[in-house]
N, CA, C and O atoms as CSV, one atom per row, in Angstrom:
chain,resi,resn,atom,element,x,y,z
A,1,MET,N,N,-50.461,45.417,-33.862
A,1,MET,CA,C,-49.133,45.473,-33.293
A,1,MET,C,C,-48.111,45.649,-34.401
A,1,MET,O,O,-48.226,45.147,-35.520
A,2,ASP,N,N,-47.132,46.384,-34.004
A,2,ASP,CA,C,-46.062,46.620,-34.956
A,2,ASP,C,C,-45.069,45.479,-34.904
A,2,ASP,O,O,-44.793,44.882,-33.863
A,3,LYS,N,N,-44.567,45.222,-36.048
A,3,LYS,CA,C,-43.548,44.178,-36.154
A,3,LYS,C,C,-42.230,44.759,-35.645
A,3,LYS,O,O,-41.862,45.871,-36.023
A,4,PRO,N,N,-41.496,44.003,-34.772
A,4,PRO,CA,C,-40.234,44.555,-34.261
A,4,PRO,C,C,-39.218,44.693,-35.377
A,4,PRO,O,O,-39.185,43.912,-36.328
A,5,SER,N,N,-38.411,45.689,-35.227
A,5,SER,CA,C,-37.402,45.934,-36.261
A,5,SER,C,C,-36.323,44.856,-36.171
A,5,SER,O,O,-36.137,44.254,-35.114
A,6,PRO,N,N,-35.607,44.610,-37.279
A,6,PRO,CA,C,-34.549,43.604,-37.275
A,6,PRO,C,C,-33.467,43.914,-36.257
A,6,PRO,O,O,-32.856,42.998,-35.705
A,7,THR,N,N,-33.227,45.160,-36.007
A,7,THR,CA,C,-32.208,45.538,-35.025
A,7,THR,C,C,-32.651,45.144,-33.632
A,7,THR,O,O,-31.858,44.646,-32.833
A,8,THR,N,N,-33.928,45.371,-33.344
A,8,THR,CA,C,-34.462,44.994,-32.041
A,8,THR,C,C,-34.439,43.490,-31.876
A,8,THR,O,O,-34.076,42.980,-30.816
A,9,THR,N,N,-34.825,42.782,-32.918
A,9,THR,CA,C,-34.803,41.316,-32.877
A,9,THR,C,C,-33.385,40.821,-32.668
A,9,THR,O,O,-33.158,39.914,-31.868
A,10,ALA,N,N,-32.451,41.391,-33.361
A,10,ALA,CA,C,-31.048,40.987,-33.228
A,10,ALA,C,C,-30.548,41.282,-31.822
A,10,ALA,O,O,-29.800,40.491,-31.247
A,11,ALA,N,N,-30.958,42.415,-31.270
A,11,ALA,CA,C,-30.529,42.783,-29.912
A,11,ALA,C,C,-31.107,41.813,-28.895
A,11,ALA,O,O,-30.420,41.393,-27.964
A,12,ILE,N,N,-32.394,41.456,-29.081
A,12,ILE,CA,C,-33.039,40.510,-28.154
A,12,ILE,C,C,-32.379,39.140,-28.262
A,12,ILE,O,O,-32.088,38.503,-27.250
A,13,VAL,N,N,-32.143,38.687,-29.501
A,13,VAL,CA,C,-31.489,37.390,-29.709
A,13,VAL,C,C,-30.091,37.408,-29.103
A,13,VAL,O,O,-29.675,36.429,-28.484
A,14,ALA,N,N,-29.376,38.485,-29.270
A,14,ALA,CA,C,-28.022,38.593,-28.717
A,14,ALA,C,C,-28.065,38.578,-27.196
A,14,ALA,O,O,-27.231,37.938,-26.555
A,15,ALA,N,N,-29.036,39.281,-26.615
A,15,ALA,CA,C,-29.155,39.320,-25.153
A,15,ALA,C,C,-29.503,37.938,-24.602
A,15,ALA,O,O,-28.905,37.492,-23.623
A,16,VAL,N,N,-30.476,37.256,-25.233
A,16,VAL,CA,C,-30.875,35.909,-24.797
A,16,VAL,C,C,-29.714,34.937,-24.941
A,16,VAL,O,O,-29.453,34.125,-24.054
A,17,THR,N,N,-29.022,35.032,-26.072
A,17,THR,CA,C,-27.871,34.161,-26.310
A,17,THR,C,C,-26.790,34.417,-25.271
A,17,THR,O,O,-26.177,33.482,-24.756
A,18,GLY,N,N,-26.563,35.682,-24.967
A,18,GLY,CA,C,-25.553,36.040,-23.968
A,18,GLY,C,C,-25.903,35.481,-22.599
A,18,GLY,O,O,-25.040,34.956,-21.894
A,19,VAL,N,N,-27.174,35.595,-22.225
A,19,VAL,CA,C,-27.612,35.074,-20.922
A,19,VAL,C,C,-27.439,33.563,-20.878
A,19,VAL,O,O,-26.907,33.017,-19.912
A,20,PHE,N,N,-27.894,32.892,-21.934
A,20,PHE,CA,C,-27.784,31.434,-21.947
A,20,PHE,C,C,-26.337,30.976,-22.084
A,20,PHE,O,O,-25.964,29.933,-21.546
A,21,SER,N,N,-25.524,31.743,-22.796
A,21,SER,CA,C,-24.115,31.384,-22.937
A,21,SER,C,C,-23.413,31.478,-21.587
A,21,SER,O,O,-22.625,30.605,-21.225
A,22,ALA,N,N,-23.704,32.538,-20.851
A,22,ALA,CA,C,-23.096,32.697,-19.530
A,22,ALA,C,C,-23.564,31.571,-18.606
A,22,ALA,O,O,-22.772,31.015,-17.845
A,23,GLY,N,N,-24.844,31.242,-18.678
A,23,GLY,CA,C,-25.375,30.144,-17.846
A,23,GLY,C,C,-24.766,28.817,-18.237
A,23,GLY,O,O,-24.402,28.008,-17.383
A,24,ALA,N,N,-24.660,28.598,-19.546
A,24,ALA,CA,C,-24.066,27.339,-20.019
A,24,ALA,C,C,-22.610,27.253,-19.602
A,24,ALA,O,O,-22.134,26.192,-19.200
A,25,PHE,N,N,-21.903,28.375,-19.698
A,25,PHE,CA,C,-20.496,28.379,-19.293
A,25,PHE,C,C,-20.362,28.083,-17.802
A,25,PHE,O,O,-19.495,27.305,-17.404
A,26,LYS,N,N,-21.203,28.691,-16.979
A,26,LYS,CA,C,-21.160,28.444,-15.536
A,26,LYS,C,C,-21.485,26.976,-15.242
A,26,LYS,O,O,-20.840,26.352,-14.398
A,27,PHE,N,N,-22.479,26.430,-15.934
A,27,PHE,CA,C,-22.844,25.038,-15.740
A,27,PHE,C,C,-21.680,24.122,-16.124
A,27,PHE,O,O,-21.336,23.197,-15.388
A,28,TYR,N,N,-21.082,24.390,-17.279
A,28,TYR,CA,C,-19.951,23.591,-17.745
A,28,TYR,C,C,-18.775,23.705,-16.766
A,28,TYR,O,O,-18.100,22.721,-16.465
A,29,GLU,N,N,-18.550,24.926,-16.279
A,29,GLU,CA,C,-17.486,25.150,-15.301
A,29,GLU,C,C,-17.769,24.350,-14.015
A,29,GLU,O,O,-16.858,23.751,-13.443
A,30,PHE,N,N,-19.020,24.344,-13.569
A,30,PHE,CA,C,-19.411,23.588,-12.381
A,30,PHE,C,C,-19.171,22.095,-12.575
A,30,PHE,O,O,-18.651,21.423,-11.684
A,31,ILE,N,N,-19.553,21.575,-13.747
A,31,ILE,CA,C,-19.359,20.152,-14.034
A,31,ILE,C,C,-17.870,19.802,-14.017
A,31,ILE,O,O,-17.478,18.790,-13.436
A,32,LEU,N,N,-17.051,20.625,-14.644
A,32,LEU,CA,C,-15.602,20.381,-14.661
A,32,LEU,C,C,-15.021,20.424,-13.253
A,32,LEU,O,O,-14.163,19.614,-12.901
A,33,LYS,N,N,-15.496,21.374,-12.451
A,33,LYS,CA,C,-15.006,21.489,-11.068
A,33,LYS,C,C,-15.374,20.242,-10.272
A,33,LYS,O,O,-14.558,19.737,-9.501
A,34,GLN,N,N,-16.589,19.744,-10.450
A,34,GLN,CA,C,-17.033,18.528,-9.762
A,34,GLN,C,C,-16.161,17.330,-10.161
A,34,GLN,O,O,-15.742,16.543,-9.312
A,35,LYS,N,N,-15.898,17.209,-11.458
A,35,LYS,CA,C,-15.064,16.096,-11.945
A,35,LYS,C,C,-13.662,16.189,-11.362
A,35,LYS,O,O,-13.090,15.185,-10.937
A,36,ARG,N,N,-13.114,17.399,-11.346
A,36,ARG,CA,C,-11.760,17.602,-10.816
A,36,ARG,C,C,-11.714,17.235,-9.331
A,36,ARG,O,O,-10.772,16.581,-8.883
A,37,GLU,N,N,-12.718,17.650,-8.575
A,37,GLU,CA,C,-12.770,17.324,-7.152
A,37,GLU,C,C,-12.896,15.813,-6.941
A,37,GLU,O,O,-12.261,15.250,-6.049
A,38,ALA,N,N,-13.709,15.170,-7.758
A,38,ALA,CA,C,-13.868,13.720,-7.643
A,38,ALA,C,C,-12.548,13.007,-7.957
A,38,ALA,O,O,-12.182,12.041,-7.288
A,39,GLN,N,N,-11.841,13.492,-8.980
A,39,GLN,CA,C,-10.543,12.902,-9.319
A,39,GLN,C,C,-9.529,13.119,-8.204
A,39,GLN,O,O,-8.744,12.224,-7.893
A,40,GLN,N,N,-9.545,14.297,-7.608
A,40,GLN,CA,C,-8.619,14.579,-6.509
A,40,GLN,C,C,-8.917,13.686,-5.303
A,40,GLN,O,O,-7.995,13.191,-4.655
A,41,GLU,N,N,-10.191,13.481,-5.002
A,41,GLU,CA,C,-10.571,12.598,-3.899
A,41,GLU,C,C,-10.118,11.167,-4.176
A,41,GLU,O,O,-9.585,10.494,-3.295
A,42,GLU,N,N,-10.335,10.712,-5.401
A,42,GLU,CA,C,-9.929,9.356,-5.770
A,42,GLU,C,C,-8.412,9.209,-5.680
A,42,GLU,O,O,-7.906,8.198,-5.193
A,43,LYS,N,N,-7.703,10.212,-6.146
A,43,LYS,CA,C,-6.246,10.178,-6.086
A,43,LYS,C,C,-5.773,10.172,-4.636
A,43,LYS,O,O,-4.827,9.462,-4.295
A,44,ALA,N,N,-6.422,10.955,-3.785
A,44,ALA,CA,C,-6.070,10.996,-2.365
A,44,ALA,C,C,-6.290,9.623,-1.722
A,44,ALA,O,O,-5.465,9.166,-0.931
A,45,GLU,N,N,-7.403,8.971,-2.064
A,45,GLU,CA,C,-7.685,7.633,-1.533
A,45,GLU,C,C,-6.638,6.635,-2.014
A,45,GLU,O,O,-6.164,5.807,-1.236
A,46,GLN,N,N,-6.281,6.709,-3.281
A,46,GLN,CA,C,-5.269,5.799,-3.823
A,46,GLN,C,C,-3.923,6.038,-3.156
A,46,GLN,O,O,-3.203,5.086,-2.853
A,47,THR,N,N,-3.578,7.292,-2.927
A,47,THR,CA,C,-2.316,7.626,-2.274
A,47,THR,C,C,-2.313,7.106,-0.842
A,47,THR,O,O,-1.314,6.556,-0.380
A,48,LEU,N,N,-3.415,7.277,-0.150
A,48,LEU,CA,C,-3.538,6.784,1.215
A,48,LEU,C,C,-3.399,5.265,1.233
A,48,LEU,O,O,-2.678,4.719,2.068
A,49,TYR,N,N,-4.080,4.586,0.326
A,49,TYR,CA,C,-4.005,3.128,0.233
A,49,TYR,C,C,-2.581,2.687,-0.083
A,49,TYR,O,O,-2.081,1.734,0.514
A,50,ARG,N,N,-1.918,3.381,-1.025
A,50,ARG,CA,C,-0.546,3.051,-1.395
A,50,ARG,C,C,0.402,3.237,-0.212
A,50,ARG,O,O,1.251,2.387,0.057
A,51,ASP,N,N,0.244,4.356,0.488
A,51,ASP,CA,C,1.101,4.616,1.644
A,51,ASP,C,C,0.914,3.547,2.718
A,51,ASP,O,O,1.878,3.112,3.348
A,52,ASP,N,N,-0.335,3.130,2.920
A,52,ASP,CA,C,-0.616,2.070,3.890
A,52,ASP,C,C,0.064,0.770,3.469
A,52,ASP,O,O,0.646,0.072,4.300
A,53,LEU,N,N,-0.008,0.450,2.193
A,53,LEU,CA,C,0.640,-0.770,1.693
A,53,LEU,C,C,2.160,-0.696,1.858
A,53,LEU,O,O,2.796,-1.685,2.218
A,54,ILE,N,N,2.729,0.462,1.597
A,54,ILE,CA,C,4.175,0.627,1.750
A,54,ILE,C,C,4.577,0.392,3.205
A,54,ILE,O,O,5.561,-0.298,3.471
A,55,LYS,N,N,3.827,0.956,4.142
A,55,LYS,CA,C,4.126,0.760,5.568
A,55,LYS,C,C,4.001,-0.709,5.952
A,55,LYS,O,O,4.837,-1.237,6.686
A,56,ARG,N,N,2.962,-1.366,5.457
A,56,ARG,CA,C,2.768,-2.780,5.779
A,56,ARG,C,C,3.893,-3.640,5.228
A,56,ARG,O,O,4.362,-4.555,5.903
A,57,VAL,N,N,4.328,-3.356,4.012
A,57,VAL,CA,C,5.425,-4.112,3.398
A,57,VAL,C,C,6.711,-3.894,4.190
A,57,VAL,O,O,7.450,-4.844,4.448
A,58,GLU,N,N,6.979,-2.643,4.576
A,58,GLU,CA,C,8.179,-2.360,5.364
A,58,GLU,C,C,8.158,-3.120,6.684
A,58,GLU,O,O,9.171,-3.687,7.094
A,59,ARG,N,N,7.000,-3.134,7.351
A,59,ARG,CA,C,6.874,-3.848,8.626
A,59,ARG,C,C,7.076,-5.346,8.429
A,59,ARG,O,O,7.766,-5.992,9.218
A,60,LEU,N,N,6.478,-5.896,7.382
A,60,LEU,CA,C,6.618,-7.327,7.123
A,60,LEU,C,C,8.055,-7.692,6.765
A,60,LEU,O,O,8.544,-8.742,7.181
A,61,GLU,N,N,8.735,-6.842,6.002
A,61,GLU,CA,C,10.133,-7.107,5.664
A,61,GLU,C,C,11.008,-7.056,6.908
A,61,GLU,O,O,11.926,-7.862,7.060
A,62,GLN,N,N,10.726,-6.114,7.793
A,62,GLN,CA,C,11.490,-6.027,9.036
A,62,GLN,C,C,11.268,-7.284,9.881
A,62,GLN,O,O,12.224,-7.849,10.413
A,63,GLU,N,N,10.018,-7.723,10.006
A,63,GLU,CA,C,9.717,-8.949,10.759
A,63,GLU,C,C,10.405,-10.148,10.122
A,63,GLU,O,O,10.943,-11.002,10.827
A,64,ARG,N,N,10.394,-10.217,8.792
A,64,ARG,CA,C,11.054,-11.315,8.093
A,64,ARG,C,C,12.540,-11.341,8.409
A,64,ARG,O,O,13.101,-12.401,8.687
A,65,ASP,N,N,13.177,-10.181,8.368
A,65,ASP,CA,C,14.608,-10.101,8.662
A,65,ASP,C,C,14.898,-10.535,10.099
A,65,ASP,O,O,15.872,-11.244,10.353
A,66,GLU,N,N,14.050,-10.110,11.037
A,66,GLU,CA,C,14.230,-10.519,12.428
A,66,GLU,C,C,14.088,-12.032,12.565
A,66,GLU,O,O,14.871,-12.671,13.267
A,67,HIS,N,N,13.095,-12.598,11.899
A,67,HIS,CA,C,12.879,-14.046,11.989
A,67,HIS,C,C,14.024,-14.816,11.323
A,67,HIS,O,O,14.413,-15.884,11.796
A,68,LEU,N,N,14.557,-14.281,10.239
A,68,LEU,CA,C,15.703,-14.933,9.603
A,68,LEU,C,C,16.903,-14.948,10.539
A,68,LEU,O,O,17.617,-15.948,10.617
A,69,GLU,N,N,17.130,-13.851,11.249
A,69,GLU,CA,C,18.218,-13.804,12.225
A,69,GLU,C,C,18.002,-14.832,13.325
A,69,GLU,O,O,18.941,-15.514,13.736
A,70,GLN,N,N,16.765,-14.943,13.801
A,70,GLN,CA,C,16.454,-15.933,14.834
A,70,GLN,C,C,16.700,-17.347,14.312
A,70,GLN,O,O,17.238,-18.185,15.036
A,71,ILE,N,N,16.320,-17.620,13.087
A,71,ILE,CA,C,16.514,-18.949,12.504
A,71,ILE,C,C,18.004,-19.259,12.384
A,71,ILE,O,O,18.432,-20.375,12.680
A,72,ILE,N,N,18.790,-18.281,11.953
A,72,ILE,CA,C,20.234,-18.490,11.826
A,72,ILE,C,C,20.842,-18.790,13.195
A,72,ILE,O,O,21.672,-19.689,13.330
A,73,ASP,N,N,20.419,-18.024,14.218
A,73,ASP,CA,C,20.912,-18.269,15.575
A,73,ASP,C,C,20.529,-19.668,16.048
A,73,ASP,O,O,21.346,-20.373,16.641
A,74,MET,N,N,19.301,-20.064,15.787
A,74,MET,CA,C,18.831,-21.397,16.212
A,74,MET,C,C,19.594,-22.497,15.479
A,74,MET,O,O,19.917,-23.529,16.066
A,75,MET,N,N,19.879,-22.276,14.206
A,75,MET,CA,C,20.632,-23.280,13.453
A,75,MET,C,C,22.045,-23.421,14.018
A,75,MET,O,O,22.569,-24.533,14.092
A,76,SER,N,N,22.662,-22.322,14.412
A,76,SER,CA,C,23.991,-22.378,15.013
A,76,SER,C,C,23.946,-23.144,16.339
A,76,SER,O,O,24.794,-23.994,16.611
A,77,GLU,N,N,22.942,-22.824,17.152
A,77,GLU,CA,C,22.783,-23.530,18.422
A,77,GLU,C,C,22.533,-25.014,18.197
A,77,GLU,O,O,23.073,-25.854,18.917
A,78,LEU,N,N,21.718,-25.337,17.202
A,78,LEU,CA,C,21.433,-26.733,16.895
A,78,LEU,C,C,22.697,-27.470,16.484
A,78,LEU,O,O,22.925,-28.603,16.909
A,79,ALA,N,N,23.514,-26.838,15.665
A,79,ALA,CA,C,24.763,-27.467,15.239
A,79,ALA,C,C,25.668,-27.710,16.441
A,79,ALA,O,O,26.277,-28.774,16.547
A,80,ALA,N,N,25.765,-26.742,17.344
A,80,ALA,CA,C,26.593,-26.909,18.544
A,80,ALA,C,C,26.048,-28.032,19.411
A,80,ALA,O,O,26.817,-28.834,19.943
A,81,LEU,N,N,24.738,-28.096,19.558
A,81,LEU,CA,C,24.127,-29.154,20.372
A,81,LEU,C,C,24.338,-30.534,19.747
A,81,LEU,O,O,24.531,-31.514,20.467
A,82,LYS,N,N,24.303,-30.619,18.431
A,82,LYS,CA,C,24.554,-31.908,17.762
A,82,LYS,C,C,25.971,-32.387,18.059
A,82,LYS,O,O,26.192,-33.566,18.337
A,83,VAL,N,N,26.927,-31.463,17.997
A,83,VAL,CA,C,28.316,-31.825,18.296
A,83,VAL,C,C,28.431,-32.288,19.749
A,83,VAL,O,O,29.091,-33.287,20.037
A,84,GLU,N,N,27.793,-31.564,20.653
A,84,GLU,CA,C,27.845,-31.924,22.073
A,84,GLU,C,C,27.214,-33.289,22.302
A,84,GLU,O,O,27.764,-34.098,23.050
A,85,VAL,N,N,26.087,-33.561,21.683
A,85,VAL,CA,C,25.427,-34.863,21.832
A,85,VAL,C,C,26.330,-35.971,21.290
A,85,VAL,O,O,26.422,-37.047,21.880
A,86,LYS,N,N,26.984,-35.708,20.188
A,86,LYS,CA,C,27.888,-36.706,19.594
A,86,LYS,C,C,29.003,-37.051,20.577
A,86,LYS,O,O,29.285,-38.229,20.791
A,87,PHE,N,N,29.640,-36.050,21.175
A,87,PHE,CA,C,30.704,-36.303,22.139
A,87,PHE,C,C,30.172,-36.975,23.401
A,87,PHE,O,O,30.836,-37.842,23.968
A,88,LEU,N,N,28.968,-36.578,23.849
A,88,LEU,CA,C,28.381,-37.215,25.032
A,88,LEU,C,C,28.085,-38.687,24.768
A,88,LEU,O,O,28.270,-39.523,25.654
A,89,LYS,N,N,27.631,-39.011,23.570
A,89,LYS,CA,C,27.383,-40.418,23.219
A,89,LYS,C,C,28.683,-41.206,23.234
A,89,LYS,O,O,28.740,-42.325,23.743
A,90,GLN,N,N,29.731,-40.607,22.666
A,90,GLN,CA,C,31.033,-41.287,22.659
A,90,GLN,C,C,31.538,-41.503,24.082
A,90,GLN,O,O,32.039,-42.574,24.422
A,91,GLU,N,N,31.396,-40.459,24.910
A,91,GLU,CA,C,31.831,-40.585,26.303
A,91,GLU,C,C,31.005,-41.620,27.030
A,91,GLU,O,O,31.542,-42.382,27.833
A,92,ASN,N,N,29.718,-41.666,26.771
A,92,ASN,CA,C,28.831,-42.649,27.391
A,92,ASN,C,C,29.255,-44.067,27.012
A,92,ASN,O,O,29.279,-44.960,27.859
A,93,GLU,N,N,29.591,-44.272,25.735
A,93,GLU,CA,C,30.036,-45.593,25.285
A,93,GLU,C,C,31.352,-45.979,25.967
A,93,GLU,O,O,31.533,-47.131,26.359
A,94,MET,N,N,32.267,-45.022,26.108
A,94,MET,CA,C,33.542,-45.305,26.766
A,94,MET,C,C,33.311,-45.686,28.225
A,94,MET,O,O,33.942,-46.612,28.734
A,95,LEU,N,N,32.410,-44.977,28.893
A,95,LEU,CA,C,32.115,-45.291,30.294
A,95,LEU,C,C,31.457,-46.659,30.427
A,95,LEU,O,O,31.712,-47.373,31.397
A,96,LYS,N,N,30.607,-47.038,29.459
A,96,LYS,CA,C,29.986,-48.366,29.489
A,96,LYS,C,C,31.061,-49.436,29.382
A,96,LYS,O,O,31.018,-50.436,30.098
A,97,PHE,N,N,32.031,-49.230,28.485
A,97,PHE,CA,C,33.103,-50.202,28.329
A,97,PHE,C,C,33.937,-50.302,29.606
A,97,PHE,O,O,34.335,-51.404,29.985
A,98,ARG,N,N,34.208,-49.204,30.266
A,98,ARG,CA,C,34.972,-49.222,31.510
A,98,ARG,C,C,34.234,-49.975,32.599
A,98,ARG,O,O,34.819,-50.763,33.343
A,99,ILE,N,N,32.919,-49.712,32.677
A,99,ILE,CA,C,32.123,-50.416,33.685
A,99,ILE,C,C,32.144,-51.917,33.414
A,99,ILE,O,O,32.296,-52.720,34.334
A,100,GLU,N,N,31.992,-52.286,32.152
A,100,GLU,CA,C,32.013,-53.704,31.757
A,100,GLU,C,C,33.391,-54.302,32.075
A,100,GLU,O,O,33.488,-55.445,32.521
A,101,ALA,N,N,34.438,-53.530,31.844
A,101,ALA,CA,C,35.795,-54.028,32.092
A,101,ALA,C,C,36.040,-54.211,33.583
A,101,ALA,O,O,36.802,-55.100,33.963
A,102,MET,N,N,35.431,-53.415,34.430
A,102,MET,CA,C,35.598,-53.518,35.862
A,102,MET,C,C,34.870,-54.727,36.429
A,102,MET,O,O,35.255,-55.195,37.500
A,103,ARG,N,N,33.892,-55.236,35.810
A,103,ARG,CA,C,33.112,-56.345,36.340
A,103,ARG,C,C,33.825,-57.603,36.166
A,103,ARG,O,O,33.321,-58.657,36.554
């Protein structure tokens, strides 16, 4: 058998290298694409989770504000009722004295 010429060897090496380089590039490109997709999915999940938390916080703050308004209203009513009870007690004592005075 004849020994291949250096030009033929160089051409074969260049062709093999080219084939493997293209394959390696495609493989590397595939790996990068997979990583990018995984990062996008993770980011989408985090965004969804964040949006859910924002909605929950808004709802809880609204409920808190409503409950604070109810508490303020109840405190006002309680203060009015305390005043009314105080006057009713005074009136009750006056009526007791009148009844005692009539006897």
